[in-house]
MIGUDO-655723 format. One line per field, with one value per atom (N, C-alpha, C): residue in one letter; atom name; z, y, x. Coordinates in nm, 3 decimals. Layout:
resn: A:...
name: CA:...
pz: Z:...
py: Y:...
px: X:...
END
This chain:
resn: V:V:V:F:F:F:Y:Y:Y:Y:Y:Y:Q:Q:Q:K:K:K:E:E:E:P:P:P:Y:Y:Y:Q:Q:Q:P:P:P:P:P:P:S:S:S:G:G:G:R:R:R:F:F:F:K:K:K:E:E:E:R:R:R:V:V:V:T:T:T:W:W:W:D:D:D:G:G:G:N:N:N:I:I:I:E:E:E:R:R:R:N:N:N:D:D:D:V:V:V:S:S:S:I:I:I:I:I:I:I:I:I:W:W:W:N:N:N:L:L:L:Q:Q:Q:P:P:P:T:T:T:D:D:D:N:N:N:G:G:G:T:T:T:F:F:F:T:T:T:C:C:C:Q:Q:Q:V:V:V:T:T:T:N:N:N:W:W:W:P:P:P:D:D:D:V:V:V:Y:Y:Y:G:G:G:T:T:T:I:I:I:G:G:G:E:E:E:V:V:V:R:R:R:L:L:L:R:R:R:V:V:V:V:V:V:Q:Q:Q:K:K:K:V:V:V:S:S:S:F:F:F:S:S:S:E:E:E:I:I:I:H:H:H:F:F:F:L:L:L:A:A:A:I:I:I:A:A:A:I:I:I:G:G:G:S:S:S:A:A:A:S:S:S:V:V:V:L:L:L:M:M:M:I:I:I:I:I:I:V:V:V:V:V:V:T:T:T:V:V:V:V:V:V:I:I:I:I:I:I:C:C:C:R:R:R:Q:Q:Q:R:R:R:R:R:R:K:K:K:K:K:K:A:A:A:Q:Q:Q:K:K:K:K:K:K:R:R:R:T:T:T:E:E:E:V:V:V:A:A:A:D:D:D:T:T:T:E:E:E:L:L:L
name: N:CA:C:N:CA:C:N:CA:C:N:CA:C:N:CA:C:N:CA:C:N:CA:C:N:CA:C:N:CA:C:N:CA:C:N:CA:C:N:CA:C:N:CA:C:N:CA:C:N:CA:C:N:CA:C:N:CA:C:N:CA:C:N:CA:C:N:CA:C:N:CA:C:N:CA:C:N:CA:C:N:CA:C:N:CA:C:N:CA:C:N:CA:C:N:CA:C:N:CA:C:N:CA:C:N:CA:C:N:CA:C:N:CA:C:N:CA:C:N:CA:C:N:CA:C:N:CA:C:N:CA:C:N:CA:C:N:CA:C:N:CA:C:N:CA:C:N:CA:C:N:CA:C:N:CA:C:N:CA:C:N:CA:C:N:CA:C:N:CA:C:N:CA:C:N:CA:C:N:CA:C:N:CA:C:N:CA:C:N:CA:C:N:CA:C:N:CA:C:N:CA:C:N:CA:C:N:CA:C:N:CA:C:N:CA:C:N:CA:C:N:CA:C:N:CA:C:N:CA:C:N:CA:C:N:CA:C:N:CA:C:N:CA:C:N:CA:C:N:CA:C:N:CA:C:N:CA:C:N:CA:C:N:CA:C:N:CA:C:N:CA:C:N:CA:C:N:CA:C:N:CA:C:N:CA:C:N:CA:C:N:CA:C:N:CA:C:N:CA:C:N:CA:C:N:CA:C:N:CA:C:N:CA:C:N:CA:C:N:CA:C:N:CA:C:N:CA:C:N:CA:C:N:CA:C:N:CA:C:N:CA:C:N:CA:C:N:CA:C:N:CA:C:N:CA:C:N:CA:C:N:CA:C:N:CA:C:N:CA:C:N:CA:C:N:CA:C:N:CA:C:N:CA:C:N:CA:C:N:CA:C:N:CA:C:N:CA:C:N:CA:C:N:CA:C:N:CA:C:N:CA:C:N:CA:C
pz: 1.610:1.572:1.678:1.806:1.913:2.044:2.118:2.252:2.367:2.476:2.599:2.710:2.778:2.910:3.007:3.090:3.182:3.113:2.991:2.901:2.755:2.670:2.524:2.462:2.376:2.298:2.146:2.079:1.929:1.875:1.772:1.700:1.629:1.645:1.575:1.424:1.390:1.253:1.229:1.107:1.074:0.987:0.941:0.838:0.896:1.024:1.083:1.145:1.130:1.188:1.159:1.261:1.254:1.205:1.214:1.174:1.285:1.400:1.504:1.638:1.708:1.835:1.940:2.067:2.172:2.210:2.234:2.257:2.372:2.445:2.548:2.682:2.780:2.919:3.003:3.050:3.128:3.243:3.310:3.433:3.398:3.272:3.234:3.146:3.147:3.064:2.921:2.873:2.732:2.664:2.567:2.498:2.356:2.332:2.200:2.143:2.004:1.935:1.821:1.761:1.638:1.529:1.412:1.299:1.205:1.165:1.068:0.922:0.836:0.697:0.641:0.655:0.613:0.454:0.407:0.259:0.235:0.112:0.086:0.106:0.094:0.119:0.268:0.356:0.496:0.535:0.443:0.465:0.523:0.612:0.660:0.799:0.851:0.974:1.072:1.182:1.281:1.411:1.490:1.621:1.731:1.836:1.946:2.063:2.116:2.232:2.337:2.445:2.570:2.680:2.719:2.831:2.951:3.051:3.166:3.291:3.370:3.485:3.580:3.642:3.630:3.523:3.446:3.344:3.211:3.213:3.090:2.986:3.008:2.916:2.867:2.850:2.813:2.664:2.631:2.497:2.393:2.273:2.165:2.075:2.060:1.984:1.837:1.754:1.615:1.564:1.488:1.436:1.282:1.212:1.064:1.019:0.952:0.904:0.758:0.722:0.577:0.548:0.445:0.411:0.284:0.281:0.156:0.119:-0.011:-0.059:-0.046:-0.003:0.006:-0.130:-0.157:-0.292:-0.287:-0.370:-0.377:-0.427:-0.400:-0.445:-0.585:-0.660:-0.812:-0.866:-0.809:-0.853:-0.825:-0.711:-0.673:-0.764:-0.792:-0.883:-1.017:-1.071:-1.199:-1.206:-1.111:-1.106:-1.102:-1.018:-1.014:-1.146:-1.217:-1.354:-1.455:-1.443:-1.541:-1.518:-1.392:-1.367:-1.398:-1.368:-1.396:-1.550:-1.623:-1.770:-1.831:-1.783:-1.833:-1.805:-1.688:-1.655:-1.745:-1.761:-1.852:-1.997:-2.043:-2.176:-2.192:-2.086:-2.085:-2.087:-2.009:-2.011:-2.145:-2.212:-2.345:-2.444:-2.441:-2.538:-2.513:-2.390:-2.357:-2.411:-2.387:-2.430:-2.578:-2.652:-2.804:-2.849:-2.790:-2.838:-2.812:-2.692:-2.674:-2.771:-2.797:-2.900:-3.036:-3.077:-3.205:-3.218:-3.111:-3.116:-3.127:-3.050:-3.052:-3.191:-3.250:-3.387:-3.490:-3.478:-3.569:-3.543:-3.421:-3.392:-3.460:-3.440:-3.503:-3.655:-3.716:-3.860:-3.903:-3.837:-3.875:-3.856:-3.746:-3.733:-3.848:-3.886:-3.997:-4.128:-4.148:-4.267:-4.271:-4.149:-4.137:-4.156:-4.105:-4.124:-4.280:-4.345:-4.484:-4.566:-4.535:-4.602:-4.579:-4.459:-4.428:-4.504:-4.518:-4.588:-4.739:-4.792:-4.937:-4.967:-4.875:-4.896:-4.893
py: 2.047:1.927:1.875:1.886:1.834:1.905:1.930:1.998:1.908:1.917:1.842:1.936:1.961:2.033:1.973:1.892:1.809:1.699:1.720:1.620:1.653:1.549:1.575:1.657:1.751:1.830:1.799:1.767:1.749:1.885:1.896:2.021:2.063:2.189:2.240:2.267:2.277:2.304:2.257:2.273:2.236:2.118:2.082:1.980:1.836:1.813:1.682:1.677:1.770:1.778:1.639:1.588:1.462:1.339:1.353:1.248:1.220:1.285:1.265:1.229:1.129:1.092:1.080:1.101:1.093:0.949:0.915:0.777:0.777:0.883:0.894:0.854:0.868:0.842:0.936:1.044:1.147:1.098:0.997:0.937:0.879:0.832:0.778:0.883:1.004:1.104:1.076:1.012:0.978:1.068:1.145:1.232:1.188:1.063:1.011:1.040:1.058:1.073:0.979:0.952:0.871:0.956:0.958:1.033:0.931:0.938:0.840:0.895:0.801:0.828:0.927:0.897:0.984:0.976:1.087:1.113:1.156:1.144:1.196:1.349:1.416:1.562:1.596:1.499:1.511:1.514:1.477:1.474:1.606:1.600:1.726:1.701:1.814:1.813:1.894:1.836:1.895:1.910:2.010:2.023:1.974:1.922:1.863:1.946:2.030:2.111:2.070:2.036:1.986:2.097:2.170:2.254:2.207:2.164:2.104:2.178:2.235:2.313:2.232:2.268:2.398:2.407:2.308:2.305:2.362:2.490:2.553:2.584:2.575:2.603:2.479:2.371:2.242:2.252:2.148:2.142:2.119:2.158:2.139:2.024:1.923:1.807:1.834:1.750:1.755:1.611:1.604:1.480:1.495:1.399:1.398:1.291:1.331:1.238:1.219:1.092:1.050:0.951:0.984:0.900:0.832:0.705:0.627:0.552:0.533:0.468:0.320:0.257:0.116:0.050:-0.049:-0.112:-0.209:-0.192:-0.281:-0.417:-0.520:-0.656:-0.668:-0.595:-0.599:-0.555:-0.458:-0.416:-0.516:-0.578:-0.681:-0.804:-0.840:-0.950:-0.930:-0.803:-0.765:-0.778:-0.727:-0.735:-0.880:-0.967:-1.107:-1.177:-1.140:-1.204:-1.156:-1.027:-0.975:-1.038:-1.054:-1.115:-1.262:-1.329:-1.472:-1.495:-1.412:-1.425:-1.396:-1.302:-1.270:-1.396:-1.452:-1.563:-1.684:-1.710:-1.820:-1.803:-1.682:-1.635:-1.659:-1.619:-1.633:-1.787:-1.867:-2.014:-2.072:-2.031:-2.083:-2.039:-1.914:-1.865:-1.946:-1.966:-2.042:-2.188:-2.248:-2.382:-2.393:-2.302:-2.299:-2.287:-2.199:-2.178:-2.303:-2.370:-2.491:-2.599:-2.617:-2.721:-2.693:-2.561:-2.523:-2.557:-2.529:-2.558:-2.704:-2.784:-2.933:-2.985:-2.938:-2.986:-2.943:-2.826:-2.783:-2.871:-2.910:-2.994:-3.126:-3.186:-3.314:-3.312:-3.204:-3.192:-3.177:-3.096:-3.083:-3.214:-3.296:-3.423:-3.518:-3.519:-3.599:-3.563:-3.434:-3.385:-3.433:-3.415:-3.462:-3.613:-3.692:-3.836:-3.874:-3.804:-3.830:-3.793:-3.678:-3.640:-3.738:-3.788:-3.884:-4.014:-4.061:-4.184:-4.163:-4.052:-4.027:-4.026:-3.987:-3.987:-4.126
px: -0.915:-0.973:-1.066:-1.025:-1.110:-1.080:-1.184:-1.168:-1.217:-1.149:-1.180:-1.167:-1.272:-1.268:-1.361:-1.316:-1.396:-1.472:-1.505:-1.574:-1.544:-1.545:-1.517:-1.622:-1.586:-1.673:-1.654:-1.758:-1.744:-1.725:-1.635:-1.613:-1.742:-1.779:-1.904:-1.879:-1.747:-1.711:-1.570:-1.520:-1.388:-1.377:-1.263:-1.238:-1.273:-1.274:-1.299:-1.430:-1.520:-1.657:-1.725:-1.777:-1.857:-1.774:-1.636:-1.549:-1.451:-1.460:-1.360:-1.442:-1.372:-1.432:-1.328:-1.363:-1.266:-1.239:-1.114:-1.073:-0.972:-0.950:-0.853:-0.897:-0.806:-0.838:-0.756:-0.828:-0.762:-0.685:-0.735:-0.666:-0.532:-0.521:-0.392:-0.306:-0.351:-0.282:-0.286:-0.387:-0.409:-0.511:-0.471:-0.556:-0.576:-0.598:-0.613:-0.748:-0.748:-0.869:-0.869:-0.981:-0.993:-1.060:-0.999:-1.059:-1.099:-1.222:-1.287:-1.293:-1.314:-1.335:-1.232:-1.106:-0.998:-0.989:-0.953:-0.939:-0.790:-0.745:-0.607:-0.601:-0.708:-0.702:-0.682:-0.693:-0.671:-0.525:-0.435:-0.292:-0.244:-0.152:-0.095:-0.025:0.034:0.097:0.010:-0.013:-0.109:-0.034:-0.067:-0.008:-0.109:-0.044:-0.125:-0.081:-0.174:-0.143:-0.239:-0.178:-0.258:-0.221:-0.318:-0.302:-0.375:-0.300:-0.359:-0.307:-0.399:-0.365:-0.292:-0.179:-0.116:-0.012:0.000:0.104:0.051:0.014:-0.048:0.048:0.173:0.278:0.352:0.276:0.336:0.391:0.457:0.513:0.400:0.423:0.327:0.385:0.301:0.342:0.309:0.371:0.339:0.311:0.197:0.153:0.144:0.209:0.203:0.107:0.009:-0.096:-0.086:-0.062:-0.053:-0.160:-0.247:-0.352:-0.313:-0.314:-0.286:-0.415:-0.429:-0.556:-0.532:-0.638:-0.642:-0.655:-0.581:-0.595:-0.713:-0.799:-0.917:-0.881:-0.969:-0.942:-0.934:-1.014:-1.012:-0.876:-0.813:-0.687:-0.576:-0.584:-0.485:-0.507:-0.634:-0.672:-0.613:-0.636:-0.588:-0.427:-0.370:-0.224:-0.170:-0.238:-0.202:-0.219:-0.330:-0.352:-0.247:-0.217:-0.114:0.020:0.063:0.191:0.188:0.083:0.072:0.069:-0.005:-0.010:0.131:0.205:0.339:0.436:0.423:0.503:0.474:0.351:0.309:0.364:0.347:0.394:0.546:0.620:0.764:0.800:0.724:0.755:0.733:0.625:0.591:0.702:0.744:0.847:0.977:1.014:1.144:1.128:1.011:0.988:0.993:0.937:0.942:1.082:1.158:1.302:1.381:1.362:1.435:1.396:1.267:1.227:1.286:1.280:1.330:1.486:1.557:1.700:1.727:1.650:1.666:1.637:1.536:1.500:1.606:1.662:1.768:1.889:1.922:2.043:2.022:1.894:1.867:1.874:1.820:1.826:1.967:2.045:2.189:2.265:2.236:2.295:2.265:2.132:2.096:2.165:2.177:2.247:2.391:2.455:2.596:2.613:2.514:2.518:2.497:2.410:2.381:2.509:2.572:2.689:2.806:2.810:2.922:2.895:2.769:2.744:2.768:2.743:2.771:2.912:2.997:3.144:3.198
END
């Protein structure tokens, strides 16, 4: 992905060509890089091998790269509208059911009162 020997060298080819930049600090033993414009196809497990004289047999690190897609505002907006609409619909349905039950109880109470007065 990236080479550094006394100075950083951009990779001449490869999957990250023109998308990787040096971000480390050799004096602090920092060999960080930044990879730009990542795509889901960039997912994978990569090895990090730093060979620094005299320790040329250092350990090889492993980096797992997972690229997830950013949700755009329109998708979040659509989801919020859908949830909000469903909530409002549920409130309306519950309100209608409560009103219908109260009207039935009132009608039944009137019928009971009329029946009692007839007797």
